[in-house]
Legacy VTK file of the C-alpha trace (Angstrom):
# vtk DataFile Version 3.0
C-alpha trace
ASCII
DATASET POLYDATA
POINTS 260 float
-121.722 2.724 -82.858
-119.095 4.363 -80.616
-118.430 7.973 -81.427
-114.970 8.984 -82.587
-114.770 11.756 -80.007
-111.707 13.273 -78.365
-112.093 14.906 -74.941
-108.766 16.410 -73.851
-107.589 16.389 -70.252
-108.170 20.153 -69.955
-111.745 19.846 -71.240
-112.349 16.888 -68.903
-111.021 18.917 -65.978
-113.552 21.666 -66.720
-116.655 19.537 -67.368
-115.907 16.713 -64.932
-115.330 12.991 -65.427
-119.033 12.127 -65.362
-119.977 14.508 -68.186
-116.870 13.559 -70.181
-117.732 9.870 -69.904
-121.307 10.579 -70.999
-120.006 12.387 -74.075
-117.662 9.537 -74.939
-120.537 7.074 -74.526
-122.585 9.058 -77.041
-124.908 10.887 -74.634
-125.324 14.654 -75.175
-123.266 14.381 -78.371
-124.836 15.227 -81.717
-123.959 12.646 -84.353
-123.700 15.420 -86.919
-122.470 18.952 -86.224
-121.038 22.023 -87.907
-117.321 22.377 -87.187
-116.630 25.386 -84.961
-113.443 26.047 -86.950
-114.167 25.547 -90.646
-118.001 25.726 -90.421
-118.517 22.665 -92.628
-120.560 19.617 -91.512
-118.992 16.830 -89.486
-120.158 13.458 -88.194
-118.820 12.208 -84.868
-119.812 8.641 -85.785
-117.699 8.607 -88.953
-114.727 10.957 -88.378
-112.519 11.970 -85.497
-114.112 14.885 -83.664
-112.736 17.262 -81.033
-114.687 18.745 -78.142
-114.004 22.479 -77.781
-115.165 24.215 -74.605
-115.705 27.986 -74.810
-115.539 29.561 -71.347
-116.545 33.077 -70.327
-116.627 34.550 -66.834
-119.880 32.776 -65.946
-120.955 30.819 -69.022
-119.489 27.778 -70.738
-120.555 26.328 -74.092
-119.398 23.023 -75.558
-118.818 22.895 -79.314
-117.431 20.355 -81.745
-114.771 20.489 -84.461
-113.116 18.178 -86.964
-110.017 16.751 -85.271
-108.052 17.875 -88.323
-109.161 21.481 -87.796
-108.745 21.881 -84.042
-107.552 19.726 -81.168
-109.827 19.270 -78.164
-109.188 22.322 -75.997
-110.540 25.009 -73.695
-110.893 28.498 -75.230
-111.311 31.584 -73.044
-113.675 34.161 -74.568
-115.432 37.333 -73.454
-118.554 36.647 -71.396
-120.651 39.059 -73.439
-119.862 37.109 -76.607
-121.021 33.846 -75.050
-124.144 35.453 -73.602
-124.973 36.890 -77.011
-124.620 33.457 -78.598
-126.835 31.876 -75.958
-129.517 34.586 -76.222
-129.703 34.152 -79.985
-130.835 30.549 -79.656
-134.317 29.701 -78.423
-135.103 26.559 -76.466
-132.595 24.162 -74.933
-129.034 25.510 -75.021
-127.348 22.313 -73.837
-126.546 21.201 -77.376
-125.647 24.451 -79.094
-124.605 24.104 -82.691
-120.972 24.970 -83.053
-121.605 27.495 -85.827
-123.637 29.622 -83.416
-120.986 29.765 -80.725
-119.150 33.078 -80.483
-120.010 34.103 -84.049
-118.103 37.389 -83.789
-114.765 35.851 -82.825
-112.714 34.858 -85.845
-110.147 32.095 -85.439
-107.206 31.655 -87.789
-107.358 28.293 -89.527
-103.948 27.004 -90.644
-103.409 24.231 -93.207
-100.043 22.787 -94.221
-99.302 21.387 -97.645
-96.721 21.111 -100.402
-97.075 23.562 -103.291
-95.382 23.081 -106.662
-93.833 26.288 -108.011
-91.498 26.400 -111.019
-91.062 22.630 -110.931
-90.087 22.408 -107.246
-92.112 21.441 -104.182
-92.192 24.013 -101.392
-93.591 23.646 -97.870
-96.521 26.003 -97.421
-98.923 27.193 -94.763
-102.328 28.487 -95.797
-104.041 30.816 -93.329
-107.758 31.571 -93.557
-109.842 33.109 -90.755
-113.235 31.689 -89.799
-114.768 35.164 -90.074
-114.033 38.698 -91.309
-111.070 40.446 -89.686
-111.451 44.160 -88.958
-108.879 46.629 -87.731
-108.469 46.801 -83.958
-110.913 49.326 -82.548
-112.884 49.583 -85.794
-116.677 49.350 -85.668
-117.113 49.363 -89.442
-118.250 46.272 -91.304
-115.948 44.670 -93.827
-112.807 42.568 -93.945
-109.349 44.115 -93.476
-107.410 40.832 -93.227
-105.448 41.219 -96.467
-104.814 44.990 -96.163
-103.458 44.446 -92.633
-101.076 41.751 -93.882
-99.988 43.846 -96.875
-99.100 46.627 -94.431
-96.902 44.087 -92.622
-95.038 43.299 -95.845
-96.971 40.425 -97.411
-97.291 40.659 -101.187
-100.483 40.300 -103.259
-100.324 37.199 -105.470
-102.169 36.962 -108.792
-100.692 33.609 -109.854
-98.513 30.939 -108.270
-95.738 31.076 -110.869
-92.808 32.190 -108.701
-91.740 32.136 -105.075
-92.657 35.376 -103.258
-90.021 37.510 -101.490
-88.714 36.696 -98.013
-90.401 38.661 -95.224
-87.570 39.364 -92.813
-88.413 39.433 -89.114
-91.186 36.859 -89.498
-90.559 33.122 -89.109
-92.229 29.739 -88.764
-91.443 27.870 -85.547
-90.998 24.136 -86.093
-89.865 22.116 -83.068
-89.453 18.353 -82.746
-90.921 18.042 -86.222
-94.192 19.758 -85.237
-95.600 23.173 -86.118
-95.818 25.484 -83.123
-96.266 29.083 -84.273
-95.877 31.842 -86.840
-93.737 34.574 -85.295
-93.692 38.282 -86.138
-91.389 41.110 -85.040
-92.114 42.637 -81.654
-93.318 46.269 -81.813
-90.503 47.398 -79.495
-87.795 45.511 -81.345
-87.459 42.764 -78.737
-87.903 39.025 -79.145
-90.366 37.974 -81.870
-93.921 37.382 -80.708
-96.504 34.856 -81.878
-98.793 36.106 -84.654
-100.433 32.674 -84.634
-99.802 29.920 -82.110
-101.096 26.351 -82.129
-103.070 25.377 -79.021
-101.096 22.175 -79.239
-98.332 21.412 -81.746
-99.650 20.490 -85.194
-98.394 17.421 -86.997
-96.947 17.889 -90.473
-96.160 15.201 -93.033
-92.693 13.737 -93.511
-92.630 15.274 -96.997
-93.516 18.720 -95.660
-90.878 18.525 -92.936
-88.232 17.313 -95.396
-89.012 20.176 -97.785
-88.885 22.682 -94.918
-85.512 21.378 -93.777
-84.212 21.494 -97.354
-85.286 25.060 -98.085
-85.013 26.356 -94.489
-88.049 28.475 -95.254
-91.819 28.140 -95.595
-94.281 29.836 -97.956
-97.184 31.432 -96.130
-100.361 32.180 -98.052
-103.262 34.091 -96.531
-106.785 34.587 -97.846
-110.007 36.071 -96.433
-112.764 33.875 -95.018
-114.526 31.764 -97.627
-111.712 31.912 -100.187
-110.001 28.562 -99.643
-112.154 26.322 -97.452
-111.202 23.010 -95.889
-109.566 20.999 -98.653
-108.864 17.298 -97.961
-106.139 16.909 -100.610
-103.153 18.970 -101.725
-104.307 19.089 -105.356
-107.627 20.577 -104.259
-105.797 23.018 -101.986
-103.679 24.119 -104.972
-106.817 24.617 -107.081
-108.333 26.775 -104.331
-105.118 28.825 -104.052
-105.051 29.384 -107.811
-108.663 30.583 -107.776
-108.069 32.889 -104.810
-105.020 34.366 -106.543
-106.928 34.911 -109.787
-109.681 36.660 -107.819
-107.222 38.988 -106.054
-107.848 37.333 -102.674
-104.385 35.992 -101.856
-101.231 37.387 -100.290
-97.993 35.527 -99.638
-94.449 35.742 -98.343
-91.567 33.403 -97.665
-90.876 33.044 -93.942
-87.547 31.704 -92.659
-87.716 28.469 -90.690
-87.027 28.631 -86.967
-86.262 25.276 -85.352
-86.131 21.850 -86.947
LINES 1 261
260 0 1 2 3 4 5 6 7 8 9 10 11 12 13 14 15 16 17 18 19 20 21 22 23 24 25 26 27 28 29 30 31 32 33 34 35 36 37 38 39 40 41 42 43 44 45 46 47 48 49 50 51 52 53 54 55 56 57 58 59 60 61 62 63 64 65 66 67 68 69 70 71 72 73 74 75 76 77 78 79 80 81 82 83 84 85 86 87 88 89 90 91 92 93 94 95 96 97 98 99 100 101 102 103 104 105 106 107 108 109 110 111 112 113 114 115 116 117 118 119 120 121 122 123 124 125 126 127 128 129 130 131 132 133 134 135 136 137 138 139 140 141 142 143 144 145 146 147 148 149 150 151 152 153 154 155 156 157 158 159 160 161 162 163 164 165 166 167 168 169 170 171 172 173 174 175 176 177 178 179 180 181 182 183 184 185 186 187 188 189 190 191 192 193 194 195 196 197 198 199 200 201 202 203 204 205 206 207 208 209 210 211 212 213 214 215 216 217 218 219 220 221 222 223 224 225 226 227 228 229 230 231 232 233 234 235 236 237 238 239 240 241 242 243 244 245 246 247 248 249 250 251 252 253 254 255 256 257 258 259
């Protein structure tokens, strides 16, 4: 059975046409894998799968992700992180499991969905890292993701009963109907800078885009790793948000919409 694998042009350019064609033919590709983004199992024979190439100064490691989590892309990482991942695995390193690649580098996973609050549907983004987030320069263990966002003005949410306040200076960049970035104020007061940026524009549903254009703003929820998970349906996403809020693991703000 042909594998439902996506090898982007930039990945193909790095690994070469011969290796890319072998992957697409099913050689050197694990049927099942753990997604390098959401860490849950995937099956390249049953669902669309992206190839993600991590590149250091001297080492490159190929990983796999659900196409809905990450597009096929090349990710530049520190060489010492890749070397550490390779050293931790005994035997053949040609088919490294994605979950073991760069375990110390957290990636922000972003999910879009419609959330019902006070009888009205609102466009929302849910942000959850793939690992704990610590303060820059900190060597202590722990997770500072929510405290860092609260310091930026995001509000703790205990229940999804009302729309949170607008966080001025932040915005969601939507262009040509696709999600490009979450922008935050620049430290020096200049043009806003990307807090999160899609490696390639993310598709959103017609309903989400219509709600965003109606309200001209987007709700952004954020939760620490393991709080939300990869939810395939909006009702399950809402359940996960409610549980995270009840457990004190959710912050939110309303971000103005930039673009269309």
